[in-house]
C-alpha positions as CSV (number, residue, x, y, z in Angstrom):
1,X,0.0,0.0,0.0
2,X,1.3,3.5,-0.8
3,X,1.1,6.8,1.0
4,X,-1.9,7.8,3.2
5,X,-3.1,11.3,2.8
6,X,-5.4,12.8,5.4
7,X,-7.7,15.6,4.1
8,X,-9.3,18.0,6.5
9,X,-11.8,20.7,5.3
10,X,-11.6,23.8,7.4
11,X,-13.6,26.9,8.0
12,X,-12.6,28.8,11.2
13,X,-11.5,25.8,13.1
14,X,-8.6,27.2,15.2
15,X,-10.0,25.8,18.4
16,X,-10.1,22.2,17.2
17,X,-7.6,21.9,14.3
18,X,-4.3,21.7,16.2
19,X,-5.6,18.6,18.1
20,X,-6.8,16.8,15.0
21,X,-3.4,17.3,13.4
22,X,-1.6,16.3,16.6
23,X,-3.5,13.1,16.7
24,X,-2.7,12.3,13.1
25,X,1.0,12.9,13.8
26,X,0.8,10.6,16.8
27,X,-1.3,7.8,15.4
28,X,-0.9,7.9,11.7
29,X,2.8,8.8,11.5
30,X,4.2,9.4,8.0
31,X,0.9,10.3,6.4
32,X,0.4,13.4,4.3
33,X,-1.8,16.0,6.0
34,X,-3.8,18.2,3.7
35,X,-5.8,21.1,5.1
36,X,-8.3,22.5,2.6
37,X,-9.4,26.1,3.7
38,X,-12.7,27.5,2.7
39,X,-11.9,31.1,3.7
40,X,-11.0,31.0,7.4
41,X,-10.5,34.4,9.2
42,X,-9.5,33.0,12.7
43,X,-5.9,31.9,12.1
44,X,-6.8,28.3,11.1
45,X,-4.5,28.6,8.1
46,X,-1.5,29.8,10.2
47,X,-2.2,27.1,12.8
48,X,-2.2,24.4,10.1
49,X,1.1,25.6,8.6
50,X,2.7,25.8,12.1
51,X,1.7,22.3,12.7
52,X,3.4,21.1,9.5
53,X,0.3,20.5,7.4
54,X,0.1,21.2,3.7
55,X,-2.5,24.0,3.3
56,X,-4.6,24.5,0.2
57,X,-7.1,27.3,-0.5
58,X,-10.2,25.8,-2.0
59,X,-11.5,27.7,-5.1
60,X,-15.0,27.0,-3.8
61,X,-16.4,27.0,-0.2
62,X,-18.3,24.1,1.0
63,X,-17.3,20.9,2.5
64,X,-18.0,18.7,-0.6
65,X,-15.9,21.0,-2.9
66,X,-13.2,21.3,-0.3
67,X,-12.9,17.6,0.1
68,X,-12.8,17.0,-3.7
69,X,-10.1,19.7,-4.1
70,X,-8.0,18.2,-1.4
71,X,-8.4,14.6,-3.0
72,X,-7.3,16.0,-6.3
73,X,-4.2,17.6,-4.8
74,X,-3.3,14.8,-2.4
75,X,-0.6,12.4,-3.3
76,X,-1.7,9.3,-1.3
77,X,-3.1,6.0,-2.7
78,X,-5.4,5.9,0.3
79,X,-7.4,9.0,1.2
80,X,-8.6,9.7,4.8
81,X,-11.3,12.3,5.2
82,X,-11.5,13.8,8.8
83,X,-13.5,16.6,10.2
84,X,-11.4,19.3,11.9
85,X,-13.1,18.5,15.3
86,X,-12.2,14.8,15.2
87,X,-9.2,13.3,16.6
88,X,-7.7,9.8,16.1
89,X,-7.7,8.0,19.4
90,X,-5.3,5.1,18.9
91,X,-2.7,3.6,16.6
92,X,-4.1,3.6,13.0
93,X,-1.2,3.0,10.6
94,X,-1.2,-0.8,10.9
95,X,-4.9,-1.1,10.9
96,X,-5.3,0.9,7.7
97,X,-2.4,-0.8,6.0
98,X,-3.7,-4.3,7.0
99,X,-7.2,-3.3,5.8
100,X,-6.1,-2.0,2.3
101,X,-3.5,-4.6,1.7
102,X,-6.5,-6.8,0.8
103,X,-7.5,-5.6,-2.8
104,X,-11.1,-6.4,-2.2
105,X,-11.3,-3.6,0.5
106,X,-12.1,-0.2,-1.0
107,X,-13.7,1.9,1.7
108,X,-14.3,1.9,5.4
109,X,-15.2,4.2,8.3
110,X,-13.8,4.3,11.8
111,X,-15.1,3.3,15.3
112,X,-16.9,6.4,16.5
113,X,-17.3,8.1,19.9
114,X,-18.3,11.6,21.1
115,X,-16.2,13.4,23.7
116,X,-19.1,13.7,26.4
117,X,-21.2,11.0,27.8
118,X,-25.1,10.8,27.6
119,X,-27.4,7.9,26.9
120,X,-28.6,9.5,23.8
121,X,-25.1,10.0,22.5
122,X,-24.1,6.5,23.5
123,X,-27.1,5.2,21.4
124,X,-26.0,7.5,18.5
125,X,-22.5,6.1,18.7
126,X,-23.7,2.5,19.0
127,X,-25.8,2.7,15.9
128,X,-22.8,3.9,13.9
129,X,-21.6,0.2,14.0
130,X,-24.2,-0.7,11.4
131,X,-23.8,0.1,7.8
132,X,-26.8,2.1,6.6
133,X,-27.7,5.4,5.2
134,X,-29.1,6.4,8.7
135,X,-26.0,5.4,10.6
136,X,-22.8,6.3,8.8
137,X,-21.6,9.9,8.5
138,X,-18.5,12.0,7.9
139,X,-17.8,12.7,11.5
140,X,-16.9,9.0,11.9
141,X,-14.0,9.5,9.4
142,X,-14.0,7.9,5.9
143,X,-10.9,6.0,4.4
144,X,-11.1,5.1,0.8
145,X,-8.9,3.9,-1.9
146,X,-8.1,6.7,-4.4
147,X,-9.1,4.5,-7.4
148,X,-12.5,3.8,-5.8
149,X,-13.0,7.5,-4.9
150,X,-12.6,8.2,-8.7
151,X,-15.1,5.5,-9.6
152,X,-17.6,7.3,-7.2
153,X,-16.7,10.7,-8.8
154,X,-16.0,12.2,-5.4
155,X,-18.3,14.0,-3.1
156,X,-21.4,15.9,-4.3
157,X,-20.3,19.6,-4.6
158,X,-22.3,20.9,-1.6
159,X,-21.9,21.6,2.1
160,X,-24.6,19.5,3.6
161,X,-25.2,15.7,3.4
162,X,-22.3,15.4,1.1
163,X,-21.0,12.7,3.3
164,X,-24.3,10.7,3.4
165,X,-24.6,10.8,-0.4
166,X,-21.0,9.8,-0.9
167,X,-21.3,6.7,1.4
168,X,-24.7,5.9,-0.2
169,X,-23.1,5.7,-3.6
170,X,-20.3,3.6,-2.2
171,X,-22.8,1.3,-0.5
172,X,-24.5,0.7,-3.9
173,X,-21.2,-0.9,-5.0
174,X,-19.8,-2.6,-1.9
175,X,-20.4,-3.1,1.8
176,X,-18.8,-0.4,4.1
177,X,-17.0,-2.0,7.0
178,X,-15.8,-0.3,10.1
179,X,-12.1,-0.3,11.0
180,X,-11.2,-1.0,14.6
181,X,-9.5,2.3,15.2
182,X,-11.4,4.7,17.2
183,X,-11.9,8.4,16.4
184,X,-13.5,10.9,18.9
185,X,-15.5,13.8,17.6
186,X,-16.5,17.0,19.4
187,X,-20.1,17.0,20.7
188,X,-20.1,20.8,20.3
189,X,-23.3,21.0,18.3
190,X,-25.1,18.9,20.9
191,X,-23.8,21.0,23.8
192,X,-24.7,24.2,22.0
193,X,-28.2,23.3,20.8
194,X,-29.2,20.7,23.5
195,X,-28.5,17.0,23.2
196,X,-32.1,15.7,22.7
197,X,-33.0,18.7,20.5
198,X,-30.0,18.2,18.2
199,X,-30.3,14.4,18.1
200,X,-34.0,14.5,17.1
201,X,-33.3,17.3,14.6
202,X,-30.5,15.2,13.0
203,X,-32.8,12.2,12.8
204,X,-35.6,14.1,11.3
205,X,-33.3,15.8,8.8
206,X,-31.9,12.4,7.7
207,X,-35.3,11.0,7.2
208,X,-36.3,14.0,5.2
209,X,-33.1,13.7,3.1
210,X,-33.8,10.0,2.4
211,X,-37.4,11.0,1.4
212,X,-36.0,13.4,-1.2
213,X,-36.1,16.8,0.3
214,X,-33.6,19.4,-1.0
215,X,-30.3,19.4,0.9
216,X,-30.1,23.2,0.6
217,X,-33.5,23.5,2.3
218,X,-32.4,21.1,5.0
219,X,-29.2,23.3,5.5
220,X,-31.4,26.4,6.0
221,X,-33.4,24.5,8.6
222,X,-30.2,23.6,10.4
223,X,-29.1,27.2,10.5
224,X,-32.4,28.2,12.1
225,X,-31.7,25.6,14.8
226,X,-28.6,27.4,16.0
227,X,-29.1,29.1,19.3
228,X,-26.8,31.2,21.5
229,X,-25.3,29.5,24.4
230,X,-23.1,30.5,27.3
231,X,-19.5,31.3,26.3
232,X,-18.0,30.3,29.7
233,X,-17.7,27.0,31.5
234,X,-16.8,25.4,34.9
235,X,-15.1,22.1,34.9
236,X,-15.3,19.9,38.0
237,X,-12.9,17.0,38.5
238,X,-14.6,14.4,40.8
239,X,-14.6,10.9,41.9
240,X,-17.3,8.7,43.2
241,X,-17.1,8.7,47.0
242,X,-16.3,5.1,47.6
243,X,-14.4,4.3,50.9
244,X,-10.8,3.4,50.1
245,X,-10.9,5.1,46.7
246,X,-10.9,8.7,47.7
247,X,-8.9,10.9,50.1
248,X,-6.4,8.2,50.9
249,X,-4.0,10.6,52.7
250,X,-6.9,11.8,54.8
251,X,-8.1,8.2,55.4
252,X,-4.6,7.4,56.8
253,X,-5.5,9.6,59.7
254,X,-9.3,9.2,60.2
255,X,-10.3,5.9,58.5
256,X,-11.5,5.2,55.1
257,X,-15.3,5.7,55.8
258,X,-14.8,8.9,57.5
259,X,-12.6,10.2,54.7
260,X,-15.1,9.2,52.1
261,X,-17.9,10.9,54.0
262,X,-15.9,14.1,54.3
263,X,-15.1,13.9,50.5
264,X,-18.8,13.3,49.7
265,X,-19.9,16.4,51.7
266,X,-17.2,18.6,50.1
267,X,-18.0,17.4,46.6
268,X,-21.7,17.8,46.9
269,X,-21.1,21.3,48.2
270,X,-18.8,22.3,45.3
271,X,-21.2,20.8,42.8
272,X,-24.1,22.7,44.4
273,X,-22.1,26.0,44.1
274,X,-21.3,25.3,40.5
275,X,-25.0,24.6,39.7
276,X,-25.9,28.1,40.9
277,X,-23.4,30.0,38.7
278,X,-25.6,31.6,36.1
279,X,-25.1,31.7,32.4
280,X,-22.4,29.0,32.5
281,X,-21.9,25.6,31.0
282,X,-21.1,23.0,33.7
283,X,-18.9,19.9,33.1
284,X,-18.1,17.1,35.4
285,X,-15.1,14.9,34.4
286,X,-15.3,11.5,36.2
287,X,-12.2,9.6,37.1
288,X,-13.8,6.5,35.7
289,X,-16.1,5.7,32.8
290,X,-17.7,2.9,34.9
291,X,-18.9,5.5,37.5
292,X,-20.6,7.9,35.1
293,X,-24.1,6.6,35.7
294,X,-23.6,6.7,39.5
295,X,-22.0,10.2,39.1
296,X,-25.0,11.5,37.2
297,X,-27.4,10.2,39.8
298,X,-25.3,11.7,42.6
299,X,-24.7,15.3,41.4
300,X,-27.8,15.7,39.1
301,X,-28.3,16.4,35.5
302,X,-27.3,20.1,35.2
303,X,-23.8,18.9,34.1
304,X,-22.4,17.6,30.8
305,X,-20.4,14.5,31.8
306,X,-17.2,13.2,30.4
307,X,-14.3,10.9,31.4
308,X,-10.8,12.2,32.6
309,X,-8.1,11.0,30.2
310,X,-4.3,11.1,30.7
311,X,-1.4,9.7,32.7
312,X,-1.2,12.4,35.4
313,X,-3.2,15.3,36.6
314,X,-1.7,17.7,34.2
315,X,-2.6,15.6,31.2
316,X,-6.1,15.0,32.5
317,X,-6.7,18.8,33.0
318,X,-5.2,19.5,29.6
319,X,-7.5,17.0,27.9
320,X,-10.5,18.4,29.7
321,X,-9.8,21.9,28.8
322,X,-9.1,21.0,25.2
323,X,-12.6,19.4,24.9
324,X,-14.4,22.3,26.5
325,X,-12.6,25.0,24.5
326,X,-13.5,23.0,21.4
327,X,-17.2,23.3,22.3
328,X,-16.9,27.0,21.7
329,X,-16.5,28.6,25.1
330,X,-14.2,31.6,25.6
331,X,-13.5,31.3,29.4
332,X,-12.9,28.1,31.4
333,X,-12.5,27.5,35.1
334,X,-11.2,24.1,36.4
335,X,-11.7,23.0,40.0
336,X,-11.5,19.9,42.0
337,X,-13.5,18.7,45.0
338,X,-11.0,19.2,47.8
339,X,-11.9,22.7,48.8
340,X,-14.8,23.6,51.1
341,X,-14.1,27.3,50.9
342,X,-15.2,27.5,47.2
343,X,-18.2,29.6,46.6
344,X,-20.3,31.2,43.8
345,X,-18.8,34.6,44.6
346,X,-15.4,33.1,43.9
347,X,-16.4,31.7,40.6
348,X,-17.9,35.0,39.6
349,X,-14.8,36.9,40.7
350,X,-12.6,34.5,38.6
351,X,-14.8,35.1,35.5
352,X,-14.6,38.9,36.1
353,X,-10.9,38.7,36.4
354,X,-10.7,36.8,33.1
355,X,-12.1,39.9,31.5
356,X,-8.7,41.7,32.2
357,X,-6.2,38.8,32.7
358,X,-5.2,35.8,30.6
359,X,-5.2,33.4,33.6
360,X,-6.6,33.2,37.1
361,X,-5.2,31.0,39.9
362,X,-6.7,30.2,43.3
363,X,-3.7,29.3,45.5
364,X,-3.9,26.6,48.1
365,X,-2.3,26.6,51.5
366,X,-0.2,23.5,50.4
367,X,1.5,25.3,47.5
368,X,-0.9,24.0,44.8
369,X,-4.0,25.6,43.4
370,X,-7.7,24.9,43.8
371,X,-8.8,26.8,40.7
372,X,-7.3,27.5,37.3
373,X,-9.1,30.0,34.9
374,X,-8.0,30.6,31.4
375,X,-9.4,32.3,28.3
376,X,-6.8,30.9,26.0
377,X,-6.1,27.3,25.8
378,X,-2.3,26.4,26.2
379,X,-1.0,22.9,26.8
380,X,2.1,24.5,28.3
381,X,0.2,25.5,31.4
382,X,0.1,21.9,32.3
383,X,3.6,20.9,31.3
384,X,6.8,20.4,33.4
385,X,4.8,20.5,36.7
386,X,5.6,18.4,39.7
387,X,2.0,17.5,40.5
388,X,1.0,16.8,44.2
389,X,3.9,18.8,45.5
390,X,4.3,22.3,47.0
391,X,5.8,23.5,43.8
392,X,2.7,23.3,41.7
393,X,1.6,27.0,42.0
394,X,5.1,28.4,41.5
395,X,5.7,26.2,38.4
396,X,2.4,27.0,36.9
397,X,3.0,30.8,37.4
398,X,6.3,30.3,35.7
399,X,4.7,28.5,32.7
400,X,2.1,31.2,32.4
401,X,4.9,33.9,32.2
402,X,6.7,31.8,29.6
403,X,3.4,31.9,27.6
404,X,3.2,35.6,27.9
405,X,0.0,35.3,30.0
406,X,-1.0,37.8,32.6
407,X,-2.2,36.2,35.9
408,X,-4.6,37.3,38.6
409,X,-4.8,35.6,42.1
410,X,-7.9,34.7,44.1
411,X,-7.9,34.4,47.9
412,X,-5.7,31.5,49.4
413,X,-7.9,28.6,50.5
414,X,-7.3,25.3,52.4
415,X,-7.6,22.0,50.6
416,X,-8.6,19.0,52.8
417,X,-6.0,16.4,52.0
418,X,-4.8,15.2,55.4
419,X,-6.1,14.8,58.9
420,X,-4.2,18.0,60.0
421,X,-6.1,20.0,57.2
422,X,-9.5,18.8,58.5
423,X,-8.6,19.5,62.1
424,X,-7.3,23.0,61.4
425,X,-10.2,23.8,59.2
426,X,-12.6,22.9,62.1
427,X,-10.4,24.6,64.7
428,X,-10.5,27.8,62.7
429,X,-14.3,27.8,63.0
430,X,-14.6,27.5,59.2
431,X,-17.7,26.5,57.3
432,X,-18.5,25.7,53.8
433,X,-17.9,28.6,51.5
434,X,-15.6,30.5,53.9
435,X,-12.2,31.7,52.8
436,X,-9.9,30.0,55.2
């Protein structure tokens, strides 16, 4: 099998494109990356060039024309079409090479997942396993042999349902299997327009399209669905309060059951405060996918739920911030569930400070921080930090300065990590929401 070319159509995708390209570099090494721009004004073109992609300016705007132009200019024997808000989530080179080494294989999609968890979205992703006009779309990624792409005469030259029609033409010739490699696509349209509302709109649009409705009319209907949504978010990192699984340092002094109960009280308090912050998207990132159902029942349904991903705290926070910024927000706060002094007023203060400063930090008594706020996503804020040490705050400030970010500080609060913290917090006469 020859070269693989990955073709990404772009129109103002600076918040997602770097991560798409980075995932290709990591999991499809050696492939040609072709970014086809439809007239971006947000820095997407510079971002793509900086990431080492080959950038083309499409003579015609629209996903179909951009994909076809990229395919004509690409050098690969196998063409992989990815949306800019999709990342490859695991090694893909061997799987693609193995699949296309069989001359009978002409086209495939990838295993599909969205970046937040909800039963409707889980059903949506599950259905993508089945090959039908109602269940296969471009946001799953499409890999096709160049010769077969030519037989199909490419994508229809339009911006809506071009992927469905392309796959339908392919399905008339051959079954479309699913490669075992997983891709993860941003759920931003579901977050913005409401999960149930977007899902049922998509389903109705698909049935209308299959029934012969004009794609341009359906596109206009989609534009009317768009609604304004909050441009700021709070991310809560939390664990299920299982004895022996949370607050292990605290448990060493007071026992696992008492430690879990204290953690439960603090976490419930923090989540209650977050729920009352107005005009804000709320996310809870669980430490375990298996606990998502229990977490939803525990803290309520005013959060979008997702799973933490990464080898250490820095990587997990970076991944969470990446996902949430990709959903279109402009200001993000990240907090844990260790600090009983958090309050609505502190969240509001942090958002106000982000009007003037690039980052906001809430320092902890132990040398770490209980809150990180940012209005520009930068992985560097989470790099080269000695997590769970007294150096975390100082090192984060140093990283912010290296990025050229201005930083504001909130009041210093006490995290409850050890028996001494809990005893001192009580001795000081503190209560939930007090700054001590």
